[in-house]
C-alpha positions as CSV (number, residue, x, y, z in Angstrom):
1,M,-35.4,-17.4,-17.7
2,T,-32.2,-17.5,-15.6
3,T,-30.3,-15.5,-18.2
4,K,-33.0,-12.9,-18.5
5,L,-33.2,-12.7,-14.7
6,A,-29.5,-12.2,-14.4
7,N,-29.4,-9.4,-17.0
8,T,-32.4,-7.7,-15.2
9,A,-30.6,-8.0,-11.9
10,N,-27.4,-6.5,-13.3
11,I,-29.3,-3.5,-14.6
12,A,-31.2,-2.9,-11.4
13,S,-28.1,-3.4,-9.4
14,S,-26.1,-0.9,-11.5
15,E,-28.9,1.7,-10.9
16,A,-28.8,1.1,-7.2
17,Q,-25.1,1.3,-7.1
18,A,-25.1,4.7,-8.8
19,L,-27.4,5.9,-6.0
20,V,-24.9,4.4,-3.4
21,A,-22.1,6.4,-5.2
22,D,-24.1,9.6,-5.1
23,I,-24.6,9.1,-1.3
24,R,-21.0,8.3,-0.8
25,K,-20.0,11.5,-2.6
26,A,-22.4,13.6,-0.6
27,L,-20.9,12.1,2.7
28,G,-17.4,13.1,1.5
29,N,-18.6,16.7,0.8
30,M,-20.2,16.9,4.2
31,K,-17.0,15.7,5.8
32,S,-15.0,18.4,4.1
33,L,-17.6,21.0,5.0
34,A,-17.3,19.9,8.6
35,V,-13.6,20.3,8.5
36,E,-14.1,23.9,7.4
37,Y,-16.6,24.5,10.2
38,E,-14.2,23.1,12.8
39,R,-11.5,25.4,11.5
40,D,-13.8,28.3,11.9
41,G,-14.8,27.2,15.5
42,K,-18.4,26.5,14.5
43,S,-18.8,23.4,16.6
44,D,-22.7,23.6,16.7
45,K,-22.7,23.3,12.9
46,V,-20.2,20.4,13.0
47,Q,-22.6,18.6,15.5
48,K,-25.6,19.2,13.2
49,L,-23.6,17.9,10.2
50,E,-22.6,14.8,12.2
51,E,-26.3,14.0,12.9
52,M,-27.0,14.4,9.2
53,V,-24.1,12.0,8.3
54,M,-25.5,9.4,10.7
55,E,-28.8,9.5,9.0
56,M,-27.3,9.4,5.5
57,V,-24.9,6.5,6.5
58,A,-28.0,4.5,7.5
59,S,-29.5,5.2,4.1
60,Y,-26.1,4.3,2.4
61,E,-26.2,0.9,4.2
62,D,-29.8,0.2,3.1
63,C,-28.9,1.0,-0.5
64,T,-25.7,-1.0,-0.3
65,A,-27.5,-4.0,1.0
66,L,-30.2,-3.7,-1.6
67,T,-27.5,-3.6,-4.3
68,E,-25.9,-6.8,-3.0
69,A,-29.3,-8.5,-2.6
70,I,-30.2,-7.8,-6.1
71,K,-27.0,-9.4,-7.4
72,V,-27.8,-12.6,-5.3
73,V,-31.4,-13.0,-6.6
74,P,-30.5,-15.0,-9.7
75,Q,-28.4,-17.4,-7.7
76,V,-31.0,-18.1,-5.1
77,Y,-34.0,-18.1,-7.5
78,Q,-35.8,-21.4,-7.7
79,P,-38.2,-21.9,-10.6
80,S,-41.7,-22.9,-9.6
81,D,-45.2,-23.5,-11.0
82,Q,-46.2,-20.7,-8.7
83,P,-45.4,-17.0,-9.3
84,T,-42.2,-15.9,-7.5
85,D,-42.6,-13.1,-5.0
86,F,-39.3,-11.3,-5.9
87,Q,-40.0,-8.5,-3.4
88,T,-40.0,-11.0,-0.5
89,L,-37.0,-12.7,-1.9
90,I,-35.0,-9.5,-2.2
91,E,-36.1,-8.4,1.3
92,A,-34.9,-11.8,2.8
93,E,-31.4,-11.3,1.1
94,V,-31.2,-7.6,2.4
95,N,-31.9,-8.8,5.9
96,K,-29.2,-11.6,5.6
97,I,-26.6,-8.9,4.4
98,K,-27.4,-6.6,7.2
99,E,-27.2,-9.3,9.8
100,A,-23.7,-10.3,8.5
101,S,-22.5,-6.8,8.4
102,S,-20.1,-5.6,11.1
103,A,-20.4,-2.0,10.2
104,S,-23.3,-0.4,12.0
105,G,-24.3,2.7,14.0
106,K,-21.7,4.9,15.5
107,N,-18.9,2.3,14.8
108,H,-19.5,2.6,11.1
109,P,-16.2,3.3,9.3
110,L,-17.8,6.3,7.4
111,I,-18.8,7.9,10.6
112,R,-15.5,7.3,12.1
113,Q,-13.8,8.9,9.1
114,F,-16.1,11.9,9.5
115,R,-15.1,12.3,13.2
116,E,-11.5,11.6,12.5
117,S,-11.3,14.3,9.9
118,V,-12.8,16.8,12.3
119,W,-10.6,15.7,15.1
120,N,-7.5,16.1,13.0
121,V,-8.1,19.8,12.4
122,H,-6.7,20.6,15.8
123,H,-5.2,17.1,17.0
124,A,-3.5,15.6,13.9
125,G,-1.4,12.5,14.9
126,Q,-3.2,12.0,18.1
127,P,-5.7,9.2,18.8
128,M,-9.3,10.3,19.3
129,P,-10.7,10.1,22.8
130,G,-11.2,6.6,23.9
131,E,-9.1,5.1,21.2
132,E,-5.6,3.4,21.2
133,Q,-3.2,3.3,18.2
134,E,-4.3,-0.2,17.5
135,D,-7.9,1.0,17.0
136,I,-6.7,3.5,14.4
137,V,-4.8,0.8,12.5
138,M,-7.7,-1.6,12.5
139,T,-10.1,1.0,11.3
140,S,-7.8,2.2,8.5
141,T,-7.8,-1.4,7.1
142,Q,-11.5,-1.5,6.7
143,M,-11.4,0.6,3.5
144,S,-12.8,-0.8,0.3
145,I,-9.5,-0.4,-1.5
146,L,-7.7,-3.7,-1.4
147,N,-4.4,-2.7,-3.1
148,V,-2.8,0.8,-3.0
149,T,-0.6,0.3,-6.0
150,C,-1.3,-1.2,-9.4
151,P,0.5,-4.6,-9.7
152,L,1.2,-4.1,-13.3
153,T,2.6,-0.5,-13.4
154,G,3.7,-0.1,-9.7
155,K,1.9,3.2,-9.6
156,P,-0.2,4.2,-6.5
157,V,-3.8,3.9,-7.2
158,I,-4.3,7.5,-6.4
159,E,-2.1,8.3,-9.5
160,L,-3.8,6.1,-11.9
161,V,-5.2,8.0,-14.9
162,D,-7.9,5.4,-15.9
163,P,-8.4,3.0,-12.9
164,V,-10.5,-0.1,-13.1
165,R,-11.5,-2.8,-10.7
166,G,-12.0,-6.5,-11.0
167,V,-15.6,-7.4,-10.4
168,D,-14.7,-10.7,-8.8
169,C,-11.5,-10.0,-6.8
170,R,-12.0,-6.2,-6.2
171,H,-8.3,-5.5,-7.1
172,I,-7.5,-2.2,-8.9
173,Y,-5.4,-1.7,-12.0
174,E,-4.6,0.9,-14.7
175,K,-7.0,0.1,-17.6
176,G,-4.6,0.0,-20.5
177,P,-2.0,-2.3,-19.0
178,V,-4.5,-4.7,-17.5
179,M,-6.4,-5.0,-20.7
180,H,-3.2,-5.8,-22.5
181,Y,-2.4,-8.4,-19.7
182,I,-5.8,-10.1,-20.2
183,R,-5.3,-10.4,-23.9
184,S,-1.8,-11.7,-23.7
185,Q,-1.8,-14.1,-20.7
186,K,-3.4,-17.5,-20.8
187,P,-5.1,-17.7,-18.5
188,P,-5.0,-14.0,-17.2
189,Q,-4.9,-14.8,-13.5
190,C,-5.1,-11.6,-11.3
191,P,-1.5,-10.4,-11.0
192,I,-1.9,-9.7,-7.2
193,A,0.2,-12.3,-5.5
194,G,-2.0,-15.1,-4.0
195,C,-5.2,-14.0,-5.8
196,P,-6.7,-17.1,-7.6
197,R,-9.2,-15.0,-9.7
198,V,-9.0,-15.1,-13.5
199,L,-9.6,-11.7,-15.1
200,Q,-12.1,-11.1,-17.9
201,I,-12.3,-8.0,-20.1
202,G,-16.1,-7.6,-19.4
203,K,-15.4,-8.0,-15.6
204,V,-12.7,-5.4,-15.1
205,V,-14.5,-2.0,-14.8
206,C,-14.6,1.4,-13.3
207,D,-17.6,0.9,-11.0
208,P,-19.4,4.0,-9.7
209,L,-17.7,3.9,-6.3
210,L,-14.1,3.5,-7.5
211,R,-13.1,7.0,-8.2
212,I,-14.9,8.2,-5.1
213,E,-12.9,5.7,-3.0
214,I,-9.7,6.7,-4.6
215,D,-10.5,10.3,-3.9
216,E,-11.2,9.4,-0.2
217,L,-7.8,7.6,-0.1
218,R,-6.1,10.6,-1.6
219,S,-7.6,13.0,0.9
220,S,-6.8,10.8,3.9
221,G,-3.1,11.7,3.5
222,P,-1.3,14.1,5.8
223,A,-2.9,17.3,4.2
224,V,-6.3,18.2,5.3
225,P,-8.5,18.3,2.1
226,N,-9.6,21.7,0.9
227,A,-13.3,22.1,0.8
228,A,-13.4,23.3,-2.8
229,N,-16.5,22.4,-5.0
230,I,-18.4,21.3,-1.9
231,E,-22.1,20.8,-2.3
232,D,-24.0,23.5,-0.3
233,F,-25.4,22.0,2.9
234,T,-25.3,25.4,4.7
235,D,-29.0,26.2,3.8
236,I,-30.1,23.1,5.7
237,L,-28.0,24.1,8.7
238,D,-29.1,27.7,8.7
239,E,-32.8,26.6,8.6
240,D,-32.1,24.5,11.8
241,D,-30.7,27.6,13.5
242,E,-34.0,29.5,12.9
């Protein structure tokens, strides 16, 4: 039963994570579109996009919490003679995850990234109103990418051709070298200094969010991202104007 439950949880979690990735991609597109509007002086459309982003971030957090809760269910499940109410079990874990999360509301890193991108159109290098330099440093460290270079090749993660991430330790590597490392090292401990995790071939993968997060890291450089291939949100904004 435990093995079957774990397999089911993995499938359901993967499906939920794919939805999380889609929302994250849409948020990135909306951020790029807002930058274009800010360049064109369309502050009213930027404001409407920010409102949409806040709503979407709330959905993103709900889906993320659900994804994590589903993963936890096989660990907290207790066999019983009575039927298990898995919906209640999942809801309880979702609430625990949300309560433990420090990212919420207007302080959410994704909302801050949106505002920072818009701010940088005309004020690059300057702290946003109400922020000190220390705030910027702290916020930038809240990214999901734990290492900016592959420990095996020395290449920046934004230059990796086939990036993968450890399921357990969340560190990022180039796929070919890390697979060779896992097969040749006994035991194949994560090559990041101080990381105690042992890598396994089945647990080093390109999860749905990895390439999106690498793209976000790439676009967070000095150059303002070009809004090419952006999903069309203009119809929604134009409808609001009517």
